[in-house]
TIVO-2410 file (N, C-alpha, C; in nm, 3 decimals):
# residues 199
REC num residu      c1      c2      c3 atome chaine
REC   1      M   0.086  -0.130   0.008     N      A
REC   1      M  -0.002  -0.031   0.011    CA      A
REC   1      M   0.086   0.121   0.021     C      A
REC   2      R   0.181   0.103   0.096     N      A
REC   2      R   0.286   0.244   0.076    CA      A
REC   2      R   0.372   0.268  -0.069     C      A
REC   3      V   0.392   0.155  -0.120     N      A
REC   3      V   0.430   0.176  -0.276    CA      A
REC   3      V   0.364   0.233  -0.328     C      A
REC   4      G   0.229   0.175  -0.340     N      A
REC   4      G   0.106   0.255  -0.411    CA      A
REC   4      G   0.064   0.393  -0.408     C      A
REC   5      F   0.070   0.451  -0.276     N      A
REC   5      F   0.049   0.579  -0.228    CA      A
REC   5      F   0.155   0.656  -0.225     C      A
REC   6      R   0.283   0.605  -0.250     N      A
REC   6      R   0.393   0.710  -0.302    CA      A
REC   6      R   0.413   0.678  -0.440     C      A
REC   7      V   0.382   0.636  -0.519     N      A
REC   7      V   0.385   0.671  -0.677    CA      A
REC   7      V   0.254   0.709  -0.681     C      A
REC   8      M   0.135   0.727  -0.640     N      A
REC   8      M   0.036   0.821  -0.653    CA      A
REC   8      M   0.050   0.985  -0.621     C      A
REC   9      L   0.118   0.937  -0.535     N      A
REC   9      L   0.198   1.132  -0.515    CA      A
REC   9      L   0.296   1.166  -0.565     C      A
REC  10      L   0.364   1.093  -0.636     N      A
REC  10      L   0.469   1.136  -0.744    CA      A
REC  10      L   0.389   1.179  -0.852     C      A
REC  11      L   0.300   1.077  -0.939     N      A
REC  11      L   0.221   1.127  -1.037    CA      A
REC  11      L   0.110   1.269  -0.990     C      A
REC  12      Q   0.119   1.287  -0.907     N      A
REC  12      Q  -0.009   1.424  -0.863    CA      A
REC  12      Q   0.091   1.539  -0.874     C      A
REC  13      L   0.210   1.519  -0.844     N      A
REC  13      L   0.321   1.613  -0.822    CA      A
REC  13      L   0.384   1.676  -0.958     C      A
REC  14      A   0.402   1.543  -1.021     N      A
REC  14      A   0.438   1.579  -1.200    CA      A
REC  14      A   0.321   1.631  -1.239     C      A
REC  15      A   0.227   1.578  -1.226     N      A
REC  15      A   0.076   1.632  -1.318    CA      A
REC  15      A   0.093   1.787  -1.254     C      A
REC  16      A   0.109   1.810  -1.160     N      A
REC  16      A   0.092   1.958  -1.094    CA      A
REC  16      A   0.202   2.066  -1.146     C      A
REC  17      T   0.332   2.012  -1.162     N      A
REC  17      T   0.436   2.067  -1.220    CA      A
REC  17      T   0.418   2.108  -1.373     C      A
REC  18      V   0.391   2.004  -1.435     N      A
REC  18      V   0.327   2.051  -1.605    CA      A
REC  18      V   0.228   2.119  -1.606     C      A
REC  19      A   0.129   2.121  -1.549     N      A
REC  19      A   0.006   2.219  -1.521    CA      A
REC  19      A   0.054   2.372  -1.508     C      A
REC  20      G   0.136   2.376  -1.412     N      A
REC  20      G   0.157   2.475  -1.363    CA      A
REC  20      G   0.292   2.573  -1.463     C      A
REC  21      K   0.367   2.484  -1.514     N      A
REC  21      K   0.442   2.542  -1.649    CA      A
REC  21      K   0.368   2.590  -1.763     C      A
REC  22      A   0.262   2.505  -1.759     N      A
REC  22      A   0.178   2.501  -1.898    CA      A
REC  22      A   0.089   2.667  -1.883     C      A
REC  23      A   0.057   2.699  -1.774     N      A
REC  23      A  -0.007   2.822  -1.764    CA      A
REC  23      A   0.084   2.918  -1.736     C      A
REC  24      Q   0.226   2.921  -1.686     N      A
REC  24      Q   0.287   3.028  -1.715    CA      A
REC  24      Q   0.339   3.064  -1.868     C      A
REC  25      A   0.343   2.909  -1.913     N      A
REC  25      A   0.383   2.966  -2.045    CA      A
REC  25      A   0.214   3.029  -2.174     C      A
REC  26      Q   0.143   3.030  -2.123     N      A
REC  26      Q   0.004   3.086  -2.157    CA      A
REC  26      Q   0.005   3.226  -2.090     C      A
REC  27      Q   0.046   3.255  -1.978     N      A
REC  27      Q   0.073   3.389  -1.983    CA      A
REC  27      Q   0.205   3.469  -2.028     C      A
REC  28      A   0.297   3.450  -2.027     N      A
REC  28      A   0.347   3.510  -2.098    CA      A
REC  28      A   0.322   3.581  -2.214     C      A
REC  29      P   0.351   3.688  -2.238     N      A
REC  29      P   0.314   3.788  -2.382    CA      A
REC  29      P   0.376   3.737  -2.484     C      A
REC  30      P   0.298   3.731  -2.571     N      A
REC  30      P   0.357   3.661  -2.687    CA      A
REC  30      P   0.467   3.791  -2.772     C      A
REC  31      V   0.581   3.696  -2.845     N      A
REC  31      V   0.680   3.860  -2.914    CA      A
REC  31      V   0.606   3.879  -3.042     C      A
REC  32      V   0.583   4.010  -3.034     N      A
REC  32      V   0.514   4.109  -3.133    CA      A
REC  32      V   0.641   4.153  -3.237     C      A
REC  33      A   0.651   4.115  -3.370     N      A
REC  33      A   0.734   4.159  -3.470    CA      A
REC  33      A   0.715   4.294  -3.506     C      A
REC  34      Q   0.827   4.368  -3.479     N      A
REC  34      Q   0.779   4.533  -3.494    CA      A
REC  34      Q   0.810   4.555  -3.646     C      A
REC  35      P   0.668   4.659  -3.705     N      A
REC  35      P   0.675   4.715  -3.836    CA      A
REC  35      P   0.791   4.724  -3.892     C      A
REC  36      R   0.828   4.656  -4.003     N      A
REC  36      R   0.983   4.673  -4.081    CA      A
REC  36      R   0.958   4.801  -4.194     C      A
REC  37      A   0.811   4.834  -4.237     N      A
REC  37      A   0.762   4.938  -4.311    CA      A
REC  37      A   0.694   5.024  -4.300     C      A
REC  38      E   0.673   5.149  -4.357     N      A
REC  38      E   0.604   5.248  -4.320    CA      A
REC  38      E   0.547   5.344  -4.429     C      A
REC  39      L   0.445   5.429  -4.451     N      A
REC  39      L   0.410   5.511  -4.537    CA      A
REC  39      L   0.393   5.680  -4.436     C      A
REC  40      A   0.456   5.773  -4.498     N      A
REC  40      A   0.425   5.882  -4.434    CA      A
REC  40      A   0.325   5.993  -4.509     C      A
REC  41      L   0.211   6.013  -4.540     N      A
REC  41      L   0.116   6.134  -4.618    CA      A
REC  41      L   0.145   6.242  -4.478     C      A
REC  42      D   0.221   6.347  -4.540     N      A
REC  42      D   0.232   6.464  -4.504    CA      A
REC  42      D   0.195   6.584  -4.570     C      A
REC  43      Y   0.158   6.703  -4.520     N      A
REC  43      Y   0.136   6.803  -4.546    CA      A
REC  43      Y   0.284   6.919  -4.529     C      A
REC  44      S   0.340   6.950  -4.637     N      A
REC  44      S   0.456   7.021  -4.656    CA      A
REC  44      S   0.436   7.177  -4.678     C      A
REC  45      Y   0.511   7.273  -4.601     N      A
REC  45      Y   0.535   7.395  -4.629    CA      A
REC  45      Y   0.655   7.430  -4.666     C      A
REC  46      L   0.705   7.520  -4.755     N      A
REC  46      L   0.853   7.542  -4.811    CA      A
REC  46      L   0.886   7.661  -4.809     C      A
REC  47      R   0.988   7.725  -4.711     N      A
REC  47      R   1.015   7.855  -4.746    CA      A
REC  47      R   1.143   7.837  -4.839     C      A
REC  48      S   1.110   7.941  -4.957     N      A
REC  48      S   1.201   7.921  -5.064    CA      A
REC  48      S   1.267   8.079  -5.092     C      A
REC  49      N   1.388   8.056  -5.151     N      A
REC  49      N   1.417   8.223  -5.211    CA      A
REC  49      N   1.398   8.269  -5.356     C      A
REC  50      A   1.387   8.379  -5.391     N      A
REC  50      A   1.356   8.417  -5.522    CA      A
REC  50      A   1.478   8.424  -5.618     C      A
REC  51      P   1.509   8.486  -5.712     N      A
REC  51      P   1.638   8.459  -5.777    CA      A
REC  51      P   1.722   8.578  -5.700     C      A
REC  52      P   1.846   8.559  -5.721     N      A
REC  52      P   1.944   8.613  -5.667    CA      A
REC  52      P   1.947   8.752  -5.660     C      A
REC  53      G   2.054   8.819  -5.589     N      A
REC  53      G   2.060   9.015  -5.618    CA      A
REC  53      G   1.948   9.048  -5.473     C      A
REC  54      R   1.844   8.966  -5.437     N      A
REC  54      R   1.777   9.032  -5.343    CA      A
REC  54      R   1.713   8.899  -5.253     C      A
REC  55      C   1.624   8.944  -5.148     N      A
REC  55      C   1.590   8.811  -5.043    CA      A
REC  55      C   1.478   8.770  -5.132     C      A
REC  56      G   1.311   8.822  -5.122     N      A
REC  56      G   1.252   8.808  -5.240    CA      A
REC  56      G   1.196   8.685  -5.169     C      A
REC  57      C   1.213   8.627  -5.023     N      A
REC  57      C   1.136   8.478  -5.047    CA      A
REC  57      C   1.025   8.459  -5.010     C      A
REC  58      F   0.967   8.347  -5.039     N      A
REC  58      F   0.812   8.332  -5.080    CA      A
REC  58      F   0.816   8.182  -4.974     C      A
REC  59      N   0.660   8.152  -4.982     N      A
REC  59      N   0.642   8.008  -4.894    CA      A
REC  59      N   0.530   7.932  -5.047     C      A
REC  60      L   0.568   7.834  -5.014     N      A
REC  60      L   0.521   7.718  -5.062    CA      A
REC  60      L   0.444   7.638  -5.031     C      A
REC  61      N   0.322   7.575  -5.069     N      A
REC  61      N   0.265   7.453  -4.997    CA      A
REC  61      N   0.208   7.371  -5.088     C      A
REC  62      G   0.212   7.222  -5.016     N      A
REC  62      G   0.201   7.101  -5.094    CA      A
REC  62      G   0.180   6.977  -4.978     C      A
REC  63      G   0.262   6.880  -5.050     N      A
REC  63      G   0.221   6.736  -4.999    CA      A
REC  63      G   0.337   6.691  -5.000     C      A
REC  64      S   0.362   6.588  -4.928     N      A
REC  64      S   0.492   6.454  -4.935    CA      A
REC  64      S   0.429   6.320  -4.959     C      A
REC  65      A   0.500   6.208  -4.996     N      A
REC  65      A   0.478   6.080  -4.921    CA      A
REC  65      A   0.602   6.033  -4.910     C      A
REC  66      T   0.659   5.956  -4.770     N      A
REC  66      T   0.759   5.891  -4.798    CA      A
REC  66      T   0.748   5.784  -4.729     C      A
REC  67      F   0.831   5.688  -4.753     N      A
REC  67      F   0.840   5.570  -4.739    CA      A
REC  67      F   0.957   5.496  -4.684     C      A
REC  68      A   0.986   5.414  -4.600     N      A
REC  68      A   1.074   5.418  -4.502    CA      A
REC  68      A   1.053   5.259  -4.483     C      A
REC  69      W   1.192   5.167  -4.487     N      A
REC  69      W   1.206   5.038  -4.463    CA      A
REC  69      W   1.315   5.012  -4.352     C      A
REC  70      R   1.280   4.984  -4.259     N      A
REC  70      R   1.387   4.917  -4.165    CA      A
REC  70      R   1.451   4.793  -4.186     C      A
REC  71      F   1.590   4.841  -4.218     N      A
REC  71      F   1.666   4.701  -4.255    CA      A
REC  71      F   1.732   4.683  -4.098     C      A
REC  72      K   1.780   4.744  -4.001     N      A
REC  72      K   1.811   4.727  -3.886    CA      A
REC  72      K   1.722   4.796  -3.756     C      A
REC  73      E   1.751   4.772  -3.637     N      A
REC  73      E   1.663   4.801  -3.519    CA      A
REC  73      E   1.627   4.973  -3.532     C      A
REC  74      S   1.723   5.073  -3.566     N      A
REC  74      S   1.771   5.225  -3.603    CA      A
REC  74      S   1.781   5.242  -3.707     C      A
REC  75      L   1.828   5.173  -3.824     N      A
REC  75      L   1.837   5.208  -3.926    CA      A
REC  75      L   1.724   5.186  -4.054     C      A
REC  76      A   1.679   5.296  -4.134     N      A
REC  76      A   1.592   5.250  -4.220    CA      A
REC  76      A   1.655   5.346  -4.393     C      A
REC  77      L   1.607   5.278  -4.471     N      A
REC  77      L   1.612   5.291  -4.631    CA      A
REC  77      L   1.480   5.353  -4.657     C      A
REC  78      V   1.537   5.515  -4.729     N      A
REC  78      V   1.411   5.621  -4.719    CA      A
REC  78      V   1.409   5.655  -4.846     C      A
REC  79      G   1.261   5.683  -4.897     N      A
REC  79      G   1.208   5.750  -5.059    CA      A
REC  79      G   1.151   5.871  -5.000     C      A
REC  80      D   1.118   5.934  -5.026     N      A
REC  80      D   1.089   6.069  -4.995    CA      A
REC  80      D   1.027   6.137  -5.177     C      A
REC  81      A   0.890   6.197  -5.205     N      A
REC  81      A   0.873   6.259  -5.307    CA      A
REC  81      A   0.779   6.381  -5.250     C      A
REC  82      S   0.806   6.489  -5.303     N      A
REC  82      S   0.729   6.610  -5.241    CA      A
REC  82      S   0.665   6.693  -5.359     C      A
REC  83      A   0.564   6.756  -5.351     N      A
REC  83      A   0.526   6.869  -5.486    CA      A
REC  83      A   0.474   6.988  -5.383     C      A
REC  84      T   0.547   7.102  -5.417     N      A
REC  84      T   0.472   7.252  -5.342    CA      A
REC  84      T   0.471   7.340  -5.449     C      A
REC  85      H   0.363   7.433  -5.444     N      A
REC  85      H   0.321   7.523  -5.528    CA      A
REC  85      H   0.272   7.643  -5.420     C      A
REC  86      S   0.346   7.776  -5.522     N      A
REC  86      S   0.294   7.880  -5.486    CA      A
REC  86      S   0.211   7.991  -5.579     C      A
REC  87      G   0.119   8.024  -5.588     N      A
REC  87      G   0.055   8.087  -5.731    CA      A
REC  87      G   0.070   8.240  -5.752     C      A
REC  88      A   0.174   8.336  -5.628     N      A
REC  88      A   0.154   8.482  -5.668    CA      A
REC  88      A   0.276   8.523  -5.577     C      A
REC  89      I   0.378   8.462  -5.677     N      A
REC  89      I   0.547   8.481  -5.606    CA      A
REC  89      I   0.575   8.650  -5.597     C      A
REC  90      T   0.550   8.720  -5.739     N      A
REC  90      T   0.580   8.875  -5.726    CA      A
REC  90      T   0.449   8.931  -5.757     C      A
REC  91      P   0.451   9.035  -5.770     N      A
REC  91      P   0.338   9.174  -5.790    CA      A
REC  91      P   0.293   9.094  -5.913     C      A
REC  92      T   0.371   9.063  -6.011     N      A
REC  92      T   0.323   9.017  -6.158    CA      A
REC  92      T   0.245   8.906  -6.172     C      A
REC  93      G   0.246   8.840  -6.052     N      A
REC  93      G   0.146   8.717  -6.086    CA      A
REC  93      G   0.225   8.578  -6.092     C      A
REC  94      Y   0.353   8.562  -6.107     N      A
REC  94      Y   0.439   8.464  -6.146    CA      A
REC  94      Y   0.408   8.333  -6.043     C      A
REC  95      D   0.407   8.215  -6.098     N      A
REC  95      D   0.400   8.082  -5.991    CA      A
REC  95      D   0.502   7.987  -6.010     C      A
REC  96      L   0.496   7.897  -5.920     N      A
REC  96      L   0.619   7.810  -5.928    CA      A
REC  96      L   0.566   7.683  -5.869     C      A
REC  97      T   0.605   7.572  -5.946     N      A
REC  97      T   0.566   7.471  -5.866    CA      A
REC  97      T   0.697   7.371  -5.833     C      A
REC  98      L   0.737   7.347  -5.742     N      A
REC  98      L   0.873   7.268  -5.707    CA      A
REC  98      L   0.841   7.143  -5.634     C      A
REC  99      S   0.905   7.008  -5.698     N      A
REC  99      S   0.874   6.907  -5.656    CA      A
REC  99      S   1.032   6.813  -5.677     C      A
REC 100      T   1.027   6.752  -5.569     N      A
REC 100      T   1.179   6.673  -5.547    CA      A
REC 100      T   1.147   6.479  -5.517     C      A
REC 101      F   1.235   6.453  -5.589     N      A
REC 101      F   1.239   6.291  -5.548    CA      A
REC 101      F   1.366   6.234  -5.513     C      A
REC 102      T   1.364   6.218  -5.358     N      A
REC 102      T   1.511   6.179  -5.302    CA      A
REC 102      T   1.494   6.057  -5.225     C      A
REC 103      A   1.610   6.031  -5.206     N      A
REC 103      A   1.623   5.856  -5.123    CA      A
REC 103      A   1.765   5.884  -5.060     C      A
REC 104      G   1.721   5.798  -4.933     N      A
REC 104      G   1.883   5.812  -4.847    CA      A
REC 104      G   1.853   5.698  -4.749     C      A
REC 105      L   1.887   5.774  -4.590     N      A
REC 105      L   1.940   5.674  -4.493    CA      A
REC 105      L   1.869   5.790  -4.352     C      A
REC 106      R   1.816   5.704  -4.259     N      A
REC 106      R   1.738   5.750  -4.158    CA      A
REC 106      R   1.789   5.684  -4.011     C      A
REC 107      Y   1.817   5.770  -3.912     N      A
REC 107      Y   1.876   5.697  -3.816    CA      A
REC 107      Y   1.756   5.722  -3.708     C      A
REC 108      R   1.670   5.619  -3.650     N      A
REC 108      R   1.534   5.609  -3.571    CA      A
REC 108      R   1.600   5.588  -3.405     C      A
REC 109      T   1.550   5.675  -3.300     N      A
REC 109      T   1.617   5.628  -3.192    CA      A
REC 109      T   1.469   5.662  -3.102     C      A
REC 110      R   1.453   5.614  -2.956     N      A
REC 110      R   1.348   5.588  -2.876    CA      A
REC 110      R   1.390   5.687  -2.733     C      A
REC 111      I   1.274   5.761  -2.667     N      A
REC 111      I   1.323   5.808  -2.567    CA      A
REC 111      I   1.221   5.722  -2.452     C      A
REC 112      G   1.324   5.604  -2.393     N      A
REC 112      G   1.315   5.542  -2.286    CA      A
REC 112      G   1.181   5.432  -2.308     C      A
REC 113      Q   1.054   5.477  -2.248     N      A
REC 113      Q   0.925   5.358  -2.273    CA      A
REC 113      Q   0.848   5.496  -2.368     C      A
REC 114      S   0.872   5.573  -2.362     N      A
REC 114      S   0.787   5.696  -2.484    CA      A
REC 114      S   0.742   5.645  -2.565     C      A
REC 115      A   0.649   5.699  -2.629     N      A
REC 115      A   0.570   5.657  -2.755    CA      A
REC 115      A   0.654   5.779  -2.841     C      A
REC 116      L   0.734   5.855  -2.846     N      A
REC 116      L   0.765   5.972  -2.885    CA      A
REC 116      L   0.906   5.891  -2.959     C      A
REC 117      H   0.966   5.894  -3.105     N      A
REC 117      H   1.037   5.800  -3.174    CA      A
REC 117      H   1.092   5.941  -3.269     C      A
REC 118      P   1.227   6.019  -3.220     N      A
REC 118      P   1.289   6.048  -3.306    CA      A
REC 118      P   1.349   6.056  -3.400     C      A
REC 119      Y   1.413   6.116  -3.521     N      A
REC 119      Y   1.508   6.061  -3.597    CA      A
REC 119      Y   1.569   6.143  -3.671     C      A
REC 120      G   1.654   6.140  -3.769     N      A
REC 120      G   1.732   6.233  -3.857    CA      A
REC 120      G   1.781   6.125  -3.970     C      A
REC 121      Q   1.802   6.242  -4.061     N      A
REC 121      Q   1.803   6.174  -4.192    CA      A
REC 121      Q   1.895   6.270  -4.307     C      A
REC 122      I   1.928   6.204  -4.388     N      A
REC 122      I   2.003   6.256  -4.491    CA      A
REC 122      I   1.949   6.169  -4.633     C      A
REC 123      L   1.916   6.258  -4.722     N      A
REC 123      L   1.851   6.253  -4.861    CA      A
REC 123      L   1.925   6.315  -4.972     C      A
REC 124      A   1.921   6.247  -5.095     N      A
REC 124      A   1.960   6.308  -5.215    CA      A
REC 124      A   1.897   6.261  -5.336     C      A
REC 125      G   1.886   6.331  -5.456     N      A
REC 125      G   1.803   6.307  -5.610    CA      A
REC 125      G   1.821   6.449  -5.660     C      A
REC 126      L   1.682   6.437  -5.714     N      A
REC 126      L   1.627   6.517  -5.827    CA      A
REC 126      L   1.542   6.615  -5.788     C      A
REC 127      A   1.534   6.752  -5.846     N      A
REC 127      A   1.450   6.824  -5.805    CA      A
REC 127      A   1.376   6.889  -5.986     C      A
REC 128      H   1.274   6.923  -5.973     N      A
REC 128      H   1.190   6.952  -6.093    CA      A
REC 128      H   1.114   7.095  -6.036     C      A
REC 129      S   1.147   7.191  -6.168     N      A
REC 129      S   1.042   7.294  -6.136    CA      A
REC 129      S   0.966   7.370  -6.261     C      A
REC 130      S   0.876   7.446  -6.227     N      A
REC 130      S   0.773   7.441  -6.381    CA      A
REC 130      S   0.694   7.538  -6.278     C      A
REC 131      G   0.614   7.629  -6.396     N      A
REC 131      G   0.557   7.769  -6.374    CA      A
REC 131      G   0.603   7.883  -6.457     C      A
REC 132      S   0.548   7.983  -6.412     N      A
REC 132      S   0.575   8.114  -6.520    CA      A
REC 132      S   0.687   8.156  -6.459     C      A
REC 133      L   0.720   8.127  -6.313     N      A
REC 133      L   0.849   8.218  -6.275    CA      A
REC 133      L   0.956   8.152  -6.349     C      A
REC 134      V   0.937   7.990  -6.350     N      A
REC 134      V   1.051   7.958  -6.464    CA      A
REC 134      V   1.069   8.014  -6.595     C      A
REC 135      Q   0.937   7.956  -6.664     N      A
REC 135      Q   0.906   8.025  -6.802    CA      A
REC 135      Q   0.936   8.165  -6.829     C      A
REC 136      G   0.860   8.236  -6.739     N      A
REC 136      G   0.872   8.388  -6.779    CA      A
REC 136      G   1.027   8.447  -6.759     C      A
REC 137      T   1.048   8.410  -6.660     N      A
REC 137      T   1.198   8.505  -6.591    CA      A
REC 137      T   1.333   8.406  -6.674     C      A
REC 138      S   1.313   8.278  -6.686     N      A
REC 138      S   1.416   8.239  -6.742    CA      A
REC 138      S   1.370   8.119  -6.829     C      A
REC 139      P   1.357   8.196  -6.984     N      A
REC 139      P   1.291   8.097  -7.072    CA      A
REC 139      P   1.424   8.004  -7.117     C      A
REC 140      A   1.556   8.010  -7.086     N      A
REC 140      A   1.671   7.959  -7.161    CA      A
REC 140      A   1.712   7.877  -7.031     C      A
REC 141      L   1.583   7.844  -6.928     N      A
REC 141      L   1.694   7.797  -6.792    CA      A
REC 141      L   1.682   7.609  -6.871     C      A
REC 142      S   1.802   7.601  -6.845     N      A
REC 142      S   1.868   7.462  -6.890    CA      A
REC 142      S   1.804   7.332  -6.809     C      A
REC 143      N   1.855   7.343  -6.687     N      A
REC 143      N   1.808   7.247  -6.591    CA      A
REC 143      N   1.662   7.210  -6.551     C      A
REC 144      A   1.546   7.298  -6.549     N      A
REC 144      A   1.441   7.343  -6.445    CA      A
REC 144      A   1.404   7.200  -6.465     C      A
REC 145      S   1.374   7.080  -6.568     N      A
REC 145      S   1.352   6.967  -6.557    CA      A
REC 145      S   1.421   6.852  -6.457     C      A
REC 146      A   1.554   6.887  -6.425     N      A
REC 146      A   1.606   6.795  -6.367    CA      A
REC 146      A   1.751   6.888  -6.302     C      A
REC 147      A   1.735   6.900  -6.195     N      A
REC 147      A   1.852   6.940  -6.072    CA      A
REC 147      A   1.870   6.866  -5.957     C      A
REC 148      F   1.985   6.909  -5.921     N      A
REC 148      F   2.033   6.829  -5.806    CA      A
REC 148      F   1.969   6.837  -5.667     C      A
REC 149      A   1.880   6.776  -5.594     N      A
REC 149      A   1.821   6.818  -5.475    CA      A
REC 149      A   1.873   6.732  -5.322     C      A
REC 150      G   1.907   6.768  -5.253     N      A
REC 150      G   1.971   6.700  -5.131    CA      A
REC 150      G   1.882   6.768  -4.976     C      A
REC 151      K   1.866   6.677  -4.914     N      A
REC 151      K   1.800   6.687  -4.770    CA      A
REC 151      K   1.844   6.662  -4.648     C      A
REC 152      V   1.850   6.735  -4.553     N      A
REC 152      V   1.955   6.687  -4.439    CA      A
REC 152      V   1.792   6.771  -4.326     C      A
REC 153      G   1.781   6.642  -4.238     N      A
REC 153      G   1.677   6.674  -4.131    CA      A
REC 153      G   1.678   6.569  -4.017     C      A
REC 154      G   1.527   6.623  -3.986     N      A
REC 154      G   1.493   6.471  -3.897    CA      A
REC 154      G   1.351   6.548  -3.838     C      A
REC 155      G   1.308   6.453  -3.740     N      A
REC 155      G   1.171   6.509  -3.685    CA      A
REC 155      G   1.117   6.425  -3.574     C      A
REC 156      V   0.981   6.431  -3.548     N      A
REC 156      V   0.965   6.346  -3.431    CA      A
REC 156      V   0.825   6.276  -3.450     C      A
REC 157      D   0.812   6.130  -3.453     N      A
REC 157      D   0.710   6.080  -3.447    CA      A
REC 157      D   0.623   6.057  -3.331     C      A
REC 158      L   0.466   6.008  -3.295     N      A
REC 158      L   0.436   6.001  -3.158    CA      A
REC 158      L   0.338   5.845  -3.206     C      A
REC 159      N   0.339   5.726  -3.154     N      A
REC 159      N   0.303   5.616  -3.197    CA      A
REC 159      N   0.174   5.637  -3.134     C      A
REC 160      A   0.063   5.608  -3.229     N      A
REC 160      A  -0.100   5.602  -3.172    CA      A
REC 160      A  -0.152   5.479  -3.135     C      A
REC 161      S  -0.077   5.367  -3.200     N      A
REC 161      S  -0.103   5.233  -3.190    CA      A
REC 161      S   0.006   5.148  -3.288     C      A
REC 162      R  -0.035   5.029  -3.273     N      A
REC 162      R   0.082   4.925  -3.365    CA      A
REC 162      R   0.082   4.974  -3.509     C      A
REC 163      R  -0.040   5.015  -3.548     N      A
REC 163      R  -0.027   5.063  -3.691    CA      A
REC 163      R  -0.029   5.208  -3.775     C      A
REC 164      F  -0.060   5.306  -3.637     N      A
REC 164      F  -0.030   5.402  -3.679    CA      A
REC 164      F   0.025   5.546  -3.568     C      A
REC 165      A   0.060   5.629  -3.652     N      A
REC 165      A   0.179   5.736  -3.558    CA      A
REC 165      A   0.135   5.862  -3.640     C      A
REC 166      L   0.153   5.968  -3.577     N      A
REC 166      L   0.146   6.089  -3.579    CA      A
REC 166      L   0.274   6.159  -3.611     C      A
REC 167      R   0.283   6.237  -3.735     N      A
REC 167      R   0.417   6.251  -3.748    CA      A
REC 167      R   0.432   6.461  -3.698     C      A
REC 168      L   0.486   6.468  -3.592     N      A
REC 168      L   0.454   6.619  -3.514    CA      A
REC 168      L   0.511   6.682  -3.598     C      A
REC 169      I   0.619   6.675  -3.644     N      A
REC 169      I   0.725   6.760  -3.704    CA      A
REC 169      I   0.796   6.691  -3.774     C      A
REC 170      E   0.842   6.735  -3.912     N      A
REC 170      E   0.979   6.726  -4.027    CA      A
REC 170      E   1.003   6.819  -4.017     C      A
REC 171      A   1.165   6.876  -3.980     N      A
REC 171      A   1.209   6.992  -4.054    CA      A
REC 171      A   1.356   6.978  -4.120     C      A
REC 172      D   1.349   6.979  -4.239     N      A
REC 172      D   1.448   6.956  -4.341    CA      A
REC 172      D   1.500   7.081  -4.397     C      A
REC 173      Y   1.618   7.102  -4.456     N      A
REC 173      Y   1.715   7.183  -4.519    CA      A
REC 173      Y   1.757   7.136  -4.639     C      A
REC 174      L   1.666   7.207  -4.777     N      A
REC 174      L   1.648   7.122  -4.878    CA      A
REC 174      L   1.768   7.214  -4.980     C      A
REC 175      V   1.850   7.191  -5.053     N      A
REC 175      V   1.933   7.270  -5.146    CA      A
REC 175      V   1.912   7.212  -5.248     C      A
REC 176      T   1.897   7.329  -5.359     N      A
REC 176      T   1.863   7.280  -5.522    CA      A
REC 176      T   1.961   7.329  -5.545     C      A
REC 177      T   1.993   7.327  -5.702     N      A
REC 177      T   2.081   7.398  -5.798    CA      A
REC 177      T   2.058   7.428  -5.947     C      A
REC 178      F   1.921   7.451  -5.931     N      A
REC 178      F   1.868   7.537  -6.060    CA      A
REC 178      F   1.963   7.618  -6.136     C      A
REC 179      D   1.977   7.634  -6.263     N      A
REC 179      D   2.036   7.753  -6.307    CA      A
REC 179      D   1.974   7.902  -6.234     C      A
REC 180      N   2.033   8.004  -6.199     N      A
REC 180      N   1.975   8.131  -6.187    CA      A
REC 180      N   2.087   8.264  -6.235     C      A
REC 181      G   2.170   8.235  -6.291     N      A
REC 181      G   2.261   8.330  -6.375    CA      A
REC 181      G   2.335   8.373  -6.277     C      A
REC 182      T   2.381   8.331  -6.135     N      A
REC 182      T   2.447   8.381  -6.040    CA      A
REC 182      T   2.487   8.268  -6.004     C      A
REC 183      N   2.495   8.218  -5.901     N      A
REC 183      N   2.532   8.077  -5.838    CA      A
REC 183      N   2.468   7.966  -5.835     C      A
REC 184      N   2.354   7.951  -5.880     N      A
REC 184      N   2.280   7.814  -5.936    CA      A
REC 184      N   2.282   7.742  -5.811     C      A
REC 185      H   2.265   7.827  -5.740     N      A
REC 185      H   2.203   7.769  -5.538    CA      A
REC 185      H   2.072   7.833  -5.499     C      A
REC 186      Q   1.989   7.724  -5.438     N      A
REC 186      Q   1.895   7.769  -5.367    CA      A
REC 186      Q   1.865   7.708  -5.242     C      A
REC 187      N   1.864   7.765  -5.105     N      A
REC 187      N   1.817   7.760  -5.030    CA      A
REC 187      N   1.682   7.759  -4.974     C      A
REC 188      N   1.618   7.619  -4.887     N      A
REC 188      N   1.506   7.599  -4.886    CA      A
REC 188      N   1.492   7.531  -4.685     C      A
REC 189      L   1.358   7.570  -4.657     N      A
REC 189      L   1.365   7.511  -4.560    CA      A
REC 189      L   1.191   7.458  -4.585     C      A
REC 190      R   1.230   7.316  -4.549     N      A
REC 190      R   1.095   7.247  -4.530    CA      A
REC 190      R   1.038   7.190  -4.444     C      A
REC 191      L   0.901   7.227  -4.377     N      A
REC 191      L   0.873   7.198  -4.246    CA      A
REC 191      L   0.724   7.090  -4.271     C      A
REC 192      S   0.736   6.972  -4.229     N      A
REC 192      S   0.642   6.875  -4.242    CA      A
REC 192      S   0.551   6.795  -4.166     C      A
REC 193      A   0.402   6.807  -4.158     N      A
REC 193      A   0.367   6.690  -4.037    CA      A
REC 193      A   0.230   6.645  -4.123     C      A
REC 194      G   0.210   6.545  -4.075     N      A
REC 194      G   0.115   6.430  -4.124    CA      A
REC 194      G   0.064   6.298  -4.012     C      A
REC 195      V   0.064   6.171  -4.106     N      A
REC 195      V   0.010   6.047  -4.037    CA      A
REC 195      V   0.092   5.949  -4.121     C      A
REC 196      V   0.138   5.848  -4.009     N      A
REC 196      V   0.226   5.721  -4.061    CA      A
REC 196      V   0.173   5.589  -4.031     C      A
REC 197      I   0.150   5.543  -4.151     N      A
REC 197      I   0.116   5.384  -4.153    CA      A
REC 197      I   0.190   5.306  -4.125     C      A
REC 198      H   0.193   5.199  -4.010     N      A
REC 198      H   0.305   5.084  -4.011    CA      A
REC 198      H   0.238   4.986  -4.114     C      A
REC 199      F   0.321   4.905  -4.169     N      A
REC 199      F   0.315   4.804  -4.212    CA      A
REC 199      F   0.396   4.640  -4.159     C      A
***
């Protein structure tokens, strides 16, 4: 009888141990894969300068779409396309549409357990200009259709959920090299804000 009792006791202890481990395994939070790709749709404001020899700075408004693919924990490849327009740059009513198509690298970090994700980036590519400012004042402009464009800047995203984030602000210095008869160099400030979709 004693042997049978001991065997039953050992079986009960073994069953309780297995059940406890199974319960712990069920309670452990599942490992959730972090999204690797994202698409940002932003409103963009651009502060640009007119032809050389005067300040003549003006504002352009438009939008941008940015795709990022995270290949390491903090690094992502980025592609950005933006288009901004101003309808009355001078008293004579010249207009300008400026588009850029750039790609580059982004470094993203986290502030502790905060939902804020700051990042910095550097991109390069092409710029395209059209409108009466280009056609009217510089009809012989040779590179209006394709000039160099470079962006250096960064921003802050606020995660709202696993799938969505708010781009609170992105600020970029944008340089373009359209012909202007003097230094063929334009300095621009781009500010953007919008929504980010994670995939």
